[in-house]
TORPA-4810 file (N, C-alpha, C, O; in nm, 3 decimals):
<nodes>
NODE_1_0.084_-0.118_0.000_0.000_0.000_0.000_0.088_0.124_0.000_0.192_0.127_0.066_M
NODE_2_0.047_0.224_-0.072_0.122_0.348_-0.085_0.116_0.429_0.043_0.011_0.440_0.106_R
NODE_3_0.230_0.485_0.082_0.242_0.570_0.201_0.172_0.703_0.175_0.201_0.767_0.074_E
NODE_4_0.079_0.747_0.264_0.012_0.877_0.246_0.114_0.991_0.248_0.220_0.982_0.310_P
NODE_5_0.077_1.096_0.181_0.161_1.215_0.175_0.165_1.283_0.311_0.064_1.292_0.381_S
NODE_6_0.284_1.330_0.349_0.301_1.407_0.472_0.365_1.539_0.432_0.483_1.545_0.399_R
NODE_7_0.285_1.644_0.435_0.332_1.773_0.390_0.298_1.882_0.490_0.197_1.875_0.561_Q
NODE_8_0.382_1.981_0.493_0.353_2.102_0.571_0.399_2.220_0.489_0.514_2.225_0.446_F
NODE_9_0.311_2.314_0.469_0.343_2.431_0.388_0.313_2.557_0.468_0.214_2.564_0.541_N
NODE_10_0.399_2.656_0.454_0.378_2.784_0.520_0.380_2.894_0.414_0.468_2.897_0.328_I
NODE_11_0.283_2.981_0.422_0.278_3.098_0.336_0.286_3.219_0.429_0.207_3.232_0.522_S
NODE_12_0.381_3.307_0.404_0.399_3.422_0.493_0.405_3.550_0.413_0.454_3.553_0.300_A
NODE_13_0.356_3.656_0.474_0.368_3.789_0.418_0.385_3.884_0.535_0.376_3.843_0.651_S
NODE_14_0.409_4.010_0.505_0.432_4.109_0.610_0.313_4.113_0.705_0.201_4.143_0.665_H
NODE_15_0.339_4.081_0.830_0.234_4.091_0.930_0.156_3.965_0.957_0.069_3.968_1.044_G
NODE_16_0.181_3.853_0.889_0.104_3.734_0.917_0.158_3.610_0.850_0.252_3.616_0.771_G
NODE_17_0.096_3.498_0.884_0.134_3.372_0.821_0.013_3.279_0.817_-0.080_3.294_0.896_F
NODE_18_0.015_3.185_0.724_-0.083_3.078_0.718_-0.006_2.950_0.697_0.077_2.941_0.607_V
NODE_19_-0.034_2.851_0.778_0.030_2.720_0.763_-0.075_2.617_0.726_-0.184_2.617_0.783_G
NODE_20_-0.045_2.532_0.635_-0.136_2.425_0.596_-0.064_2.292_0.605_0.054_2.283_0.572_G
NODE_21_-0.134_2.189_0.649_-0.070_2.060_0.656_-0.163_1.951_0.609_-0.285_1.963_0.616_F
NODE_22_-0.104_1.845_0.560_-0.173_1.729_0.507_-0.098_1.607_0.559_0.010_1.574_0.510_N
NODE_23_-0.155_1.541_0.658_-0.087_1.428_0.720_-0.177_1.306_0.714_-0.292_1.309_0.757_I
NODE_24_-0.123_1.198_0.660_-0.191_1.067_0.652_-0.327_1.072_0.582_-0.416_0.993_0.614_D
NODE_25_-0.342_1.163_0.488_-0.466_1.170_0.413_-0.437_1.240_0.281_-0.375_1.347_0.277_S
NODE_26_-0.483_1.180_0.175_-0.457_1.241_0.045_-0.555_1.352_0.013_-0.533_1.427_-0.083_S
NODE_27_-0.664_1.367_0.090_-0.762_1.468_0.057_-0.795_1.567_0.166_-0.864_1.665_0.140_G
NODE_28_-0.749_1.545_0.288_-0.785_1.634_0.396_-0.672_1.731_0.426_-0.555_1.693_0.430_A
NODE_29_-0.707_1.854_0.448_-0.607_1.954_0.486_-0.664_2.038_0.599_-0.785_2.040_0.623_T
NODE_30_-0.577_2.106_0.668_-0.617_2.199_0.773_-0.528_2.321_0.762_-0.415_2.313_0.712_A
NODE_31_-0.577_2.433_0.807_-0.499_2.556_0.802_-0.501_2.624_0.938_-0.598_2.615_1.013_Q
NODE_32_-0.393_2.690_0.965_-0.384_2.772_1.086_-0.315_2.902_1.048_-0.234_2.905_0.955_A
NODE_33_-0.345_3.007_1.118_-0.283_3.135_1.086_-0.260_3.217_1.210_-0.317_3.190_1.316_G
NODE_34_-0.177_3.316_1.195_-0.150_3.404_1.307_-0.124_3.545_1.258_-0.063_3.564_1.153_G
NODE_35_-0.168_3.642_1.334_-0.146_3.784_1.304_-0.192_3.821_1.164_-0.126_3.899_1.095_S
NODE_36_-0.304_3.767_1.122_-0.357_3.798_0.991_-0.401_3.944_0.991_-0.484_3.984_1.074_N
NODE_37_-0.349_4.022_0.901_-0.378_4.165_0.899_-0.447_4.207_0.770_-0.422_4.316_0.718_T
NODE_38_-0.532_4.122_0.720_-0.594_4.151_0.591_-0.717_4.239_0.600_-0.768_4.283_0.497_A
NODE_39_-0.768_4.266_0.722_-0.890_4.344_0.730_-0.866_4.488_0.683_-0.754_4.540_0.690_D
NODE_40_-0.973_4.550_0.637_-0.962_4.683_0.576_-0.918_4.789_0.676_-0.839_4.877_0.641_A
NODE_41_-0.967_4.781_0.799_-0.930_4.882_0.897_-0.780_4.877_0.926_-0.715_4.981_0.935_Q
NODE_42_-0.726_4.758_0.940_-0.582_4.746_0.967_-0.502_4.798_0.847_-0.396_4.857_0.865_H
NODE_43_-0.552_4.777_0.728_-0.484_4.827_0.607_-0.478_4.980_0.610_-0.379_5.039_0.568_A
NODE_44_-0.584_5.044_0.658_-0.584_5.190_0.668_-0.481_5.237_0.770_-0.412_5.337_0.747_E
NODE_45_-0.470_5.168_0.881_-0.370_5.204_0.982_-0.230_5.188_0.925_-0.141_5.269_0.953_Y
NODE_46_-0.210_5.085_0.846_-0.079_5.064_0.783_-0.051_5.177_0.683_0.063_5.222_0.672_R
NODE_47_-0.152_5.222_0.610_-0.134_5.334_0.517_-0.093_5.460_0.592_-0.006_5.534_0.547_R
NODE_48_-0.158_5.484_0.707_-0.122_5.601_0.788_0.022_5.589_0.835_0.098_5.685_0.827_I
NODE_49_0.060_5.471_0.883_0.197_5.449_0.931_0.298_5.469_0.818_0.402_5.531_0.838_A
NODE_50_0.267_5.416_0.699_0.358_5.433_0.585_0.371_5.580_0.547_0.480_5.627_0.515_D
NODE_51_0.258_5.653_0.551_0.263_5.796_0.518_0.345_5.872_0.622_0.424_5.960_0.587_A
NODE_52_0.327_5.837_0.750_0.408_5.903_0.854_0.557_5.879_0.831_0.637_5.972_0.845_L
NODE_53_0.593_5.757_0.797_0.735_5.726_0.772_0.787_5.807_0.653_0.897_5.863_0.659_R
NODE_54_0.709_5.814_0.546_0.751_5.890_0.428_0.764_6.038_0.461_0.863_6.102_0.426_S
NODE_55_0.663_6.092_0.527_0.666_6.234_0.563_0.779_6.266_0.660_0.833_6.377_0.656_D
NODE_56_0.813_6.173_0.745_0.919_6.199_0.844_1.054_6.223_0.778_1.140_6.288_0.837_S
NODE_57_1.072_6.171_0.657_1.199_6.189_0.588_1.223_6.335_0.547_1.338_6.376_0.529_E
NODE_58_1.116_6.412_0.531_1.132_6.552_0.491_1.093_6.650_0.602_1.078_6.769_0.578_S
NODE_59_1.078_6.599_0.722_1.042_6.687_0.834_1.163_6.715_0.923_1.270_6.659_0.903_S
NODE_60_1.142_6.801_1.021_1.251_6.838_1.112_1.283_6.723_1.207_1.209_6.626_1.216_T
NODE_61_1.395_6.736_1.278_1.444_6.630_1.365_1.343_6.577_1.465_1.316_6.457_1.468_G
NODE_62_1.286_6.665_1.548_1.192_6.621_1.651_1.064_6.566_1.589_1.015_6.461_1.630_A
NODE_63_1.010_6.635_1.490_0.889_6.588_1.423_0.914_6.455_1.355_0.829_6.366_1.357_E
NODE_64_1.028_6.441_1.294_1.063_6.319_1.225_1.067_6.201_1.322_1.013_6.094_1.294_S
NODE_65_1.132_6.221_1.434_1.143_6.115_1.534_1.006_6.075_1.588_0.976_5.956_1.601_H
NODE_66_0.924_6.173_1.620_0.790_6.147_1.674_0.705_6.074_1.571_0.633_5.979_1.605_V
NODE_67_0.712_6.116_1.446_0.633_6.053_1.340_0.670_5.906_1.323_0.583_5.820_1.312_A
NODE_68_0.799_5.877_1.321_0.842_5.737_1.307_0.798_5.655_1.428_0.756_5.540_1.414_R
NODE_69_0.807_5.712_1.545_0.765_5.643_1.667_0.614_5.614_1.664_0.572_5.504_1.697_S
NODE_70_0.534_5.714_1.625_0.390_5.693_1.615_0.356_5.588_1.510_0.264_5.509_1.530_Y
NODE_71_0.429_5.586_1.400_0.404_5.487_1.295_0.425_5.346_1.349_0.341_5.258_1.328_A
NODE_72_0.535_5.324_1.418_0.563_5.191_1.474_0.460_5.153_1.580_0.414_5.039_1.584_E
NODE_73_0.426_5.248_1.665_0.327_5.222_1.771_0.190_5.190_1.712_0.119_5.102_1.763_D
NODE_74_0.152_5.260_1.605_0.023_5.237_1.542_0.014_5.097_1.482_-0.086_5.028_1.499_L
NODE_75_0.118_5.056_1.413_0.120_4.920_1.355_0.111_4.815_1.465_0.038_4.716_1.453_V
NODE_76_0.187_4.837_1.572_0.186_4.742_1.684_0.049_4.735_1.751_-0.002_4.627_1.779_E
NODE_77_-0.011_4.851_1.777_-0.142_4.855_1.842_-0.250_4.791_1.754_-0.335_4.717_1.803_A
NODE_78_-0.247_4.820_1.625_-0.345_4.762_1.534_-0.326_4.611_1.524_-0.423_4.536_1.519_A
NODE_79_-0.200_4.567_1.522_-0.173_4.424_1.514_-0.218_4.348_1.637_-0.253_4.231_1.628_G
NODE_80_-0.218_4.414_1.751_-0.263_4.349_1.874_-0.412_4.372_1.900_-0.465_4.330_2.002_S
NODE_81_-0.479_4.439_1.807_-0.623_4.469_1.814_-0.658_4.546_1.941_-0.762_4.522_2.002_H
NODE_82_-0.571_4.637_1.979_-0.592_4.722_2.096_-0.653_4.853_2.048_-0.581_4.951_2.026_D
NODE_83_-0.785_4.855_2.033_-0.851_4.971_1.972_-0.838_5.096_2.057_-0.828_5.206_2.002_Q
NODE_84_-0.837_5.082_2.188_-0.821_5.201_2.273_-0.685_5.266_2.248_-0.675_5.389_2.240_A
NODE_85_-0.581_5.185_2.234_-0.447_5.238_2.206_-0.442_5.300_2.067_-0.381_5.405_2.047_R
NODE_86_-0.506_5.234_1.970_-0.511_5.288_1.834_-0.577_5.426_1.835_-0.528_5.520_1.773_V
NODE_87_-0.689_5.437_1.906_-0.760_5.565_1.913_-0.673_5.673_1.976_-0.671_5.786_1.928_D
NODE_88_-0.600_5.639_2.083_-0.510_5.737_2.146_-0.401_5.780_2.050_-0.366_5.898_2.044_R
NODE_89_-0.346_5.684_1.975_-0.240_5.717_1.878_-0.293_5.805_1.765_-0.226_5.899_1.723_L
NODE_90_-0.412_5.775_1.717_-0.470_5.859_1.611_-0.491_6.001_1.661_-0.472_6.096_1.585_L
NODE_91_-0.531_6.017_1.788_-0.545_6.150_1.844_-0.409_6.220_1.849_-0.400_6.339_1.817_M
NODE_92_-0.305_6.150_1.889_-0.171_6.209_1.895_-0.121_6.245_1.755_-0.056_6.348_1.736_R
NODE_93_-0.152_6.161_1.658_-0.111_6.189_1.520_-0.181_6.315_1.471_-0.118_6.399_1.407_I
NODE_94_-0.310_6.330_1.501_-0.382_6.452_1.462_-0.321_6.575_1.529_-0.310_6.680_1.467_R
NODE_95_-0.282_6.561_1.656_-0.217_6.673_1.726_-0.084_6.708_1.660_-0.053_6.826_1.642_E
NODE_96_-0.006_6.607_1.623_0.120_6.631_1.553_0.094_6.705_1.423_0.164_6.801_1.391_L
NODE_97_-0.006_6.661_1.347_-0.036_6.723_1.218_-0.082_6.867_1.233_-0.056_6.951_1.145_L
NODE_98_-0.151_6.897_1.342_-0.201_7.034_1.359_-0.089_7.134_1.387_-0.105_7.253_1.361_S
NODE_99_0.022_7.086_1.438_0.131_7.179_1.469_0.256_7.155_1.384_0.353_7.232_1.394_S
NODE_100_0.256_7.054_1.303_0.375_7.016_1.228_0.395_7.102_1.104_0.305_7.175_1.061_A
NODE_101_0.513_7.091_1.049_0.546_7.163_0.926_0.467_7.106_0.808_0.393_7.009_0.822_S
NODE_102_0.483_7.168_0.695_0.411_7.123_0.575_0.463_6.989_0.523_0.412_6.938_0.423_S
NODE_103_0.563_6.932_0.588_0.619_6.804_0.543_0.521_6.689_0.553_0.543_6.585_0.491_A
NODE_104_0.414_6.704_0.628_0.323_6.593_0.653_0.202_6.592_0.560_0.091_6.561_0.604_F
NODE_105_0.221_6.625_0.435_0.109_6.632_0.341_0.049_6.494_0.310_-0.072_6.484_0.296_T
NODE_106_0.129_6.390_0.301_0.075_6.256_0.274_-0.015_6.211_0.389_-0.126_6.163_0.367_L
NODE_107_0.035_6.226_0.510_-0.042_6.183_0.627_-0.168_6.266_0.642_-0.274_6.212_0.673_T
NODE_108_-0.158_6.396_0.620_-0.277_6.482_0.630_-0.384_6.438_0.531_-0.503_6.435_0.565_R
NODE_109_-0.344_6.405_0.411_-0.439_6.360_0.310_-0.513_6.235_0.351_-0.634_6.225_0.330_G
NODE_110_-0.443_6.141_0.409_-0.507_6.016_0.453_-0.598_6.042_0.573_-0.711_5.993_0.578_I
NODE_111_-0.550_6.119_0.668_-0.629_6.147_0.788_-0.757_6.225_0.751_-0.863_6.199_0.808_M
NODE_112_-0.746_6.319_0.658_-0.864_6.394_0.614_-0.964_6.301_0.546_-1.085_6.318_0.560_D
NODE_113_-0.913_6.206_0.472_-1.000_6.111_0.402_-1.074_6.021_0.501_-1.188_5.982_0.475_W
NODE_114_-1.013_5.987_0.614_-1.077_5.902_0.714_-1.194_5.972_0.783_-1.288_5.905_0.826_L
NODE_115_-1.189_6.102_0.793_-1.295_6.175_0.865_-1.417_6.195_0.784_-1.514_6.254_0.832_E
</nodes>
């Protein structure tokens, strides 16, 4: 008798992974995943973080540092599904934008679109 296939496959992308396995069965599979970030809301937070990083490259030292820090914190908070923290960070980002130089045009455009 032929030995059943024993396979394990992992598919990974930025922010998540999906693993599939097929053990002792030619037709049955199962999947598991972690940190899946495909939802639309998380994608918007990632867009804001990417815009902050881009804008930080043309901003002043202190603004640049704060923007990069907020970008990393936002991705982390969204990834952990901590909505209260996300909301606090979005408020801080809006405060930064209200007093920041004109370097933050990408981020302002996204934030204005969200409202």
